[in-house]
C-alpha positions in Angstrom: 0.0 0.0 0.0 1.2 3.5 -0.8 2.6 5.4 2.2 0.5 8.4 0.9 -3.1 7.4 1.0 -5.7 9.3 -1.1 -8.9 10.2 0.6 -11.8 10.6 -1.8 -14.5 11.7 0.6 -12.9 14.2 2.9 -10.8 17.0 1.7 -8.5 18.1 4.5 -8.3 21.8 3.6 -8.3 25.0 5.6 -10.0 28.2 4.7 -7.0 30.4 3.7 -7.3 34.1 4.3 -5.4 36.4 2.1 -4.4 39.6 3.9 -3.1 42.9 2.8 -3.9 42.5 -0.9 -5.0 45.5 -3.0 -7.0 45.3 -6.2 -5.4 46.3 -9.4 -6.6 49.7 -10.5 -9.0 49.8 -13.4 -6.5 51.6 -15.7 -4.0 48.7 -15.3 -6.5 45.9 -15.9 -5.7 46.0 -19.7 -2.2 44.9 -18.8 -3.5 41.7 -17.3 -5.8 41.2 -20.2 -2.8 41.4 -22.6 -1.1 38.5 -20.7 -4.3 36.4 -20.8 -4.6 37.0 -24.6 -1.0 35.8 -25.2 -1.7 32.7 -23.1 -4.9 31.9 -25.0 -3.2 32.4 -28.4 -0.4 30.1 -27.3 -2.8 27.2 -27.0 -2.8 26.4 -30.7 1.0 26.7 -30.9 1.9 24.2 -28.2 3.7 21.1 -29.3 2.2 19.5 -26.2 -0.5 20.9 -23.9 0.8 23.0 -21.0 -1.1 22.6 -17.7 0.4 25.8 -16.2 -1.2 27.8 -18.9 -4.6 26.4 -18.1 -4.1 26.9 -14.3 -3.3 30.6 -15.0 -6.3 31.1 -17.3 -8.6 29.4 -14.8 -7.5 31.5 -11.9 -8.1 34.7 -13.9 -11.3 36.7 -13.7 -11.7 37.0 -17.4 -12.1 33.8 -19.6 -12.0 32.5 -23.1 -14.1 29.4 -22.2 -13.9 27.6 -25.6 -10.1 27.8 -25.5 -9.9 26.7 -21.9 -12.2 23.7 -22.8 -10.0 22.9 -25.7 -6.8 22.9 -23.6 -8.5 20.8 -20.9 -9.4 18.1 -23.4 -5.9 18.1 -24.8 -4.5 17.7 -21.3 -6.7 14.8 -20.5 -6.0 13.1 -23.8 -2.3 13.7 -23.3 -2.3 12.2 -19.8 -3.9 9.0 -21.1 -1.5 8.9 -24.1 1.6 9.2 -21.9 0.6 6.4 -19.6 -0.5 4.1 -22.4 2.7 4.6 -24.3 5.0 4.7 -21.3 6.2 8.2 -22.2 8.0 10.5 -19.7 5.6 11.9 -17.1 7.4 13.3 -14.1 5.9 13.9 -10.6 5.8 17.7 -11.2 4.1 17.3 -14.6 1.4 14.9 -13.2 0.9 17.4 -10.3 0.3 20.3 -12.7 -2.1 18.1 -14.7 -4.1 17.3 -11.6 -4.2 21.0 -10.6 -5.2 22.1 -14.0 -8.1 19.6 -14.2 -9.2 20.6 -10.7 -9.2 24.2 -11.7 -11.8 23.3 -14.4 -14.1 21.9 -11.6 -13.5 18.3 -12.8 -12.3 15.4 -10.8 -8.8 14.3 -11.8 -9.4 11.0 -10.2 -11.7 10.2 -13.1 -9.0 10.7 -15.6 -6.8 7.8 -16.8 -8.3 4.9 -14.9 -5.9 2.6 -16.7 -4.4 -0.5 -15.1 -6.6 0.2 -12.1 -4.8 3.5 -11.5 -6.3 7.0 -11.9 -4.4 10.3 -12.3 -4.4 11.1 -8.6 -3.2 7.6 -7.7 -0.5 7.9 -10.3 0.6 11.2 -8.7 0.7 9.5 -5.3 3.0 6.8 -6.6 5.2 9.3 -8.3 5.6 11.3 -5.1 6.3 8.1 -3.1 9.0 7.2 -5.6 10.5 10.7 -5.2 10.5 10.4 -1.4 12.0 6.9 -1.5 14.8 8.3 -3.7 15.5 11.1 -1.3 15.5 8.7 1.7 17.7 6.1 0.0 20.0 8.1 -2.4 19.7 11.5 -0.7 18.5 13.0 -4.0 15.1 13.2 -5.7 14.4 11.4 -9.0 13.7 14.9 -10.4 14.1 17.8 -8.0 12.6 19.3 -4.9 10.5 21.8 -7.0 8.6 18.8 -8.5 8.3 17.2 -5.1 6.8 20.4 -3.8 4.2 20.5 -6.6 3.4 16.9 -6.0 2.8 17.3 -2.3 0.7 20.4 -2.9 -1.5 18.8 -5.5 -2.0 15.7 -3.4 -2.9 17.8 -0.4 -5.5 19.6 -2.4 -7.0 16.3 -3.4 -7.3 15.2 0.2 -4.2 13.0 0.5 -2.9 12.3 4.0 0.8 12.7 4.1 2.2 10.8 7.1 4.2 13.1 9.4 7.1 10.6 9.8 7.6 10.7 6.1 7.5 14.5 6.1 10.0 14.7 9.0 12.4 12.4 7.2 12.2 14.7 4.2 12.7 17.9 6.2 15.7 16.4 8.0 17.3 15.0 4.9 20.8 16.6 4.3 20.0 17.1 0.6 16.7 18.9 1.5 18.5 21.0 4.1 21.2 22.0 1.6 18.5 23.0 -0.8 16.7 25.4 1.5 19.9 26.7 3.2 21.8 27.4 0.0 22.8 31.1 -0.4 21.9 30.7 -4.1 18.6 29.1 -3.3 16.0 28.7 -6.1 13.1 30.9 -5.2 10.8 28.9 -7.4 11.7 25.8 -5.5 11.3 27.1 -2.0 8.2 29.0 -2.9 6.4 25.8 -4.0 7.7 24.0 -1.0 6.3 26.7 1.2 2.9 26.3 -0.3 3.1 22.5 0.0 4.1 22.6 3.7 1.5 25.2 4.5 -1.2 23.0 3.1 -0.2 19.7 4.7 0.7 21.0 8.1 -3.0 21.3 8.8 -3.0 17.5 9.0 -0.5 17.4 11.8 -0.7 17.6 15.6 0.4 20.8 17.4 3.9 19.4 18.2 4.3 18.3 14.6 3.2 21.7 13.3 5.8 23.3 15.5 8.6 21.2 14.1 7.4 22.0 10.5 7.3 25.7 11.4 11.1 25.6 12.0 11.6 24.7 8.4 9.0 27.1 7.2 10.6 30.0 9.0 13.9 29.3 7.2 12.1 29.2 3.9 10.2 32.4 4.4 13.4 34.1 5.6 15.2 32.9 2.4 12.4 34.3 0.2 12.5 37.7 2.0 16.3 37.8 1.8 16.0 37.6 -2.0 13.7 40.7 -2.1 15.2 43.5 -4.1 14.7 47.3 -3.5 12.3 47.5 -6.4 10.1 44.7 -5.1 11.4 41.9 -7.2 12.0 38.6 -5.3 14.8 36.6 -6.7 14.4 37.6 -10.3 11.3 38.9 -12.2 10.4 35.4 -13.3 10.5 33.9 -9.8 8.5 36.8 -8.3 5.1 35.3 -9.2 5.6 32.1 -7.3 7.3 34.0 -4.4 4.2 36.3 -4.1 1.9 33.3 -3.9 4.1 31.7 -1.2 4.2 34.9 0.9 0.5 35.4 0.4 -0.6 32.0 1.7 1.9 32.0 4.6 1.3 35.6 5.7 -1.4 34.4 8.1 1.0 32.2 10.0 4.5 33.8 9.6 5.9 37.3 9.8 6.1 38.8 6.3 5.8 42.4 7.4 9.1 43.2 5.7 7.5 42.6 2.3 5.6 45.3 0.5 2.9 43.5 -1.6 1.9 46.6 -3.5 5.4 47.5 -4.5 6.0 44.0 -5.9 2.8 43.9 -7.9 3.4 47.4 -9.3 6.9 46.3 -10.4 5.4 43.3 -12.1 2.8 45.4 -13.9 5.4 47.9 -15.1 7.3 45.0 -16.8 4.4 43.8 -18.8 4.6 46.6 -21.5 8.3 45.7 -21.9 7.4 42.2 -23.1 9.0 40.7 -20.0 6.2 38.1 -19.7 5.8 37.5 -23.5 6.5 33.8 -22.8 3.1 32.3 -21.9 4.7 30.2 -19.1 6.1 33.3 -17.5 2.7 35.0 -17.8 0.9 32.0 -16.2 3.0 32.2 -13.0 2.3 35.9 -12.4 -1.4 35.9 -13.3 -2.6 34.4 -10.0 -0.9 37.1 -7.9 -2.3 39.9 -10.2 -5.8 38.7 -9.6 -5.4 38.1 -5.8 -5.3 34.3 -6.1 -2.8 31.5 -5.6 -2.5 27.9 -6.5 -4.5 27.2 -3.3 -7.6 28.4 -5.2 -7.6 25.7 -7.9 -10.0 23.5 -6.0 -12.2 26.4 -4.9 -13.3 27.9 -8.2 -17.0 28.1 -9.1 -16.9 27.3 -12.8 -20.7 27.7 -13.2 -20.2 31.4 -12.5 -17.6 31.9 -15.2 -18.2 34.5 -17.9 -16.9 34.2 -21.4 -15.6 37.8 -21.3 -12.0 38.0 -22.4 -11.7 40.5 -25.1 -9.3 39.0 -27.7 -8.9 42.3 -29.5 -5.3 43.6 -29.3 -4.6 47.4 -29.1 -3.3 48.8 -32.4 0.5 48.6 -32.7 2.8 50.8 -34.7 4.3 48.7 -37.6 8.1 48.5 -37.9 9.4 51.1 -40.4 12.8 49.6 -41.1 14.7 46.3 -41.4 17.6 47.5 -39.2 20.5 45.0 -39.0 22.4 44.6 -35.8 25.6 42.8 -34.9 26.0 40.4 -32.0 29.1 38.6 -30.8 28.4 35.0 -29.7 31.0 33.1 -27.8 31.0 29.4 -26.7 33.4 28.5 -23.9 34.0 25.3 -21.9 36.2 25.5 -18.9 35.0 22.3 -17.3 36.6 19.8 -19.6 38.1 19.8 -23.1 38.8 23.5 -22.7 37.8 25.6 -25.7 36.6 29.1 -26.5 35.2 30.0 -29.9 33.6 33.3 -31.0 31.7 34.6 -34.0 30.0 37.9 -34.9 26.5 37.5 -36.4 24.5 40.1 -38.3 20.7 39.8 -38.1 17.5 41.8 -37.9 16.7 44.0 -34.9 14.3 42.3 -32.6 15.8 38.8 -33.1 16.0 36.4 -30.2 19.2 34.6 -29.0 18.1 31.3 -30.6 18.3 33.0 -34.0 21.9 34.1 -33.2 22.7 30.5 -32.4 21.1 29.2 -35.5 23.0 31.6 -37.7 26.3 30.7 -36.0 25.6 27.0 -36.5 25.0 27.6 -40.2 28.2 29.5 -40.7 30.5 27.3 -38.5 28.7 24.0 -37.6 31.8 22.4 -36.2 32.1 25.1 -33.5 28.5 26.2 -32.9 26.2 23.3 -33.6 23.8 22.7 -30.8 20.8 20.6 -29.6 17.7 21.7 -27.8 14.8 20.1 -26.0 11.3 21.7 -25.9 10.1 22.5 -22.4 7.1 24.3 -20.9 9.3 27.4 -21.0 10.3 27.0 -24.6 13.5 25.6 -26.2 16.2 24.5 -23.7 19.8 24.1 -24.9 21.1 20.7 -23.9 24.4 20.6 -25.8 26.7 22.8 -27.8 29.6 21.5 -29.9 28.7 18.0 -28.8 29.1 18.8 -25.1 26.0 18.0 -23.2 24.7 18.9 -19.7 24.7 16.2 -17.0 22.6 16.0 -13.9 25.1 13.5 -12.5 28.0 15.9 -13.0 25.9 18.9 -12.2 26.9 20.6 -15.4 24.8 22.9 -17.7 25.1 25.6 -20.4 24.7 29.1 -18.8 24.0 32.1 -21.0 25.4 35.5 -20.2 25.2 39.1 -21.6 28.8 40.2 -20.9 29.0 38.9 -17.3 25.3 39.0 -16.4 23.4 35.7 -16.5 20.3 35.9 -18.7 16.9 35.4 -17.0 15.1 34.6 -20.2 15.5 31.5 -22.3 17.1 31.5 -25.8 13.7 31.6 -27.5 12.6 34.7 -25.6 15.7 36.8 -25.0 15.9 39.7 -27.6 19.5 40.5 -28.4 20.8 44.1 -28.8 23.2 45.7 -31.2 26.8 45.3 -30.1 25.9 42.8 -27.4 28.3 40.1 -26.3 26.6 36.9 -25.6 28.4 33.9 -24.0 27.3 30.3 -23.7 29.4 29.0 -20.8 29.6 25.3 -19.9 29.7 25.3 -16.1 28.7 23.6 -12.9 26.1 24.3 -10.3 
């Protein structure tokens, strides 16, 4: 029997109170609508359905109901297809599918039902496998971000997470290193904060107190990454950080955080195209509409209105085909040391991926590369035959001069005279 049991009749949830939030002024509402439109339009362009997009759309106040229904069907069909064909389906992915289906007021336990296992039971098994790996090998099968998503989604479905299992996770050296790291991933600890806040309602008073010790460390880490302009970590981690601070503010001291400042900073970045990636938009939408991932099981779908205006404001057409020049350098200091550079001419407004494609055409022996598609867009896995390795903790990092890029290669728009470096490094 699974160590995590799924309760189908009783949902062990608490009524979460969001405090201190301010509604977005009417004159800034069009900014939110622009993000929603980009998310809706991305549905037909997805190589595989993205549950995060549906979660963001469902948590919003304005809806394109036909498109949401289309994406829901695609997600359910994809879940069945993955299991039937034995395709990759990680714990975090299953968790997001469960949350997306729940956000549509449907029961994810009624999806799949293959080999006597439904989608929620599959998630339970995936999370169990992750926790077994942490306990035995001191490392997850995937990462702690996905474990956080899995525990959160199971909690929302009424799963009982035994405290001894949680305690072993919280006391595991790999977990402690993750939350204590000075370069901590805000995305990861934000999701863990939401997961622990949800499941701690199942525990006794003493057990809650022990969990609080970890939670206080996590909240402190999130607040330590707060910048003077309100950004937490970086602009792309801010959405999840806001959700985490929102759901924990009832229990923990977050008075050092100015919610309004953070939200205004996020809003100011929308016209700059910062959230043009639909995945990035999906993670900030909940905070912009005073909601969090905790709300996915609380929506009243019968009250939805098909009221998202898909009309884009008029834009000024480009008047020139200006060419820019970008220097692209590939360097590997980990093994087989090499450094190669090339200058590429291309149209203004081009993204980094276009620079890499042009470099590979001109000098394939030095700049050929491979990518994998992810929910965030194309992800570079190897350059010049040198590939990333989870075992060796290596990856390709992209920098503008010496500043790491926050956007992916498919989204980052290069500038004239910019020096871009792809650096093979460790983490």
